[in-house]
C-alpha positions in Angstrom: 128.7 -47.0 128.0 132.5 -46.1 128.7 134.5 -48.4 130.8 138.3 -47.4 132.2 141.4 -49.6 132.8 140.6 -51.5 136.4 136.8 -50.9 136.2 135.3 -54.7 137.2 132.2 -55.9 135.3 130.6 -59.6 135.5 130.3 -61.4 132.5 126.8 -62.7 131.5 127.1 -64.6 129.1 129.8 -67.8 127.7 131.3 -70.2 129.8 132.3 -67.2 132.1 129.3 -66.1 133.3 129.2 -64.9 136.4 132.4 -64.2 136.6 133.9 -60.7 137.6 136.4 -59.5 135.8 138.2 -56.5 135.4 139.4 -54.3 132.5 143.0 -54.5 130.9 142.1 -52.3 128.1 140.3 -52.6 124.6 140.5 -53.6 121.3 138.6 -51.9 118.1 134.9 -53.6 119.0 135.7 -55.2 122.2 136.9 -55.0 125.9 140.2 -56.8 127.1 139.4 -58.4 130.6 141.2 -60.4 133.3 140.6 -62.1 136.5 144.0 -63.6 137.5 143.4 -67.1 136.8 141.7 -68.7 133.8 142.2 -65.4 132.0 145.8 -63.8 132.9 147.6 -60.2 132.5 149.6 -61.8 129.6 146.7 -63.2 127.8 143.2 -61.3 128.4 140.2 -62.2 127.3 138.8 -60.0 124.4 134.5 -59.6 125.5 131.5 -58.1 123.5 130.6 -55.4 126.0 126.9 -56.0 125.2 128.4 -59.6 127.4 129.0 -57.7 130.5 127.3 -55.8 133.3 129.4 -52.8 134.9 130.0 -52.7 138.9 130.5 -49.7 141.0 133.9 -51.8 141.7 136.9 -50.1 139.9 140.2 -51.5 141.0 143.6 -49.5 142.1 146.7 -49.2 139.4 148.6 -51.4 142.0 146.0 -53.9 142.5 146.3 -54.5 139.1 150.0 -55.3 138.7 150.0 -59.3 139.0 147.2 -61.5 138.3 147.7 -62.7 142.3 146.4 -59.3 143.3 143.8 -59.1 140.6 142.7 -62.6 142.1 142.8 -61.4 145.8 141.0 -58.2 145.2 138.3 -59.9 142.7 137.8 -61.9 145.6 137.0 -59.5 147.7 134.5 -57.7 145.4 132.3 -61.2 145.5 132.8 -62.9 148.8 132.9 -59.6 151.4 132.1 -61.3 154.4 135.0 -64.2 154.7 
């Protein structure tokens, strides 16, 4: 699987199971993820790709600028009606 910066992924394992997170970068064997709240841009979560599921969403570079904008966009994706 190829991941791109800004891509929204769903965590399928760990204490953050069920959370949406955005890709901020890549490590040797892990993907660096941010949700703007518990895992911020300044200290992204490194997660094994086998514990992630792809979604159809990709955040723009503008949406990835601050923790607040990431939180807002992920919230819109998680709660499309509200």
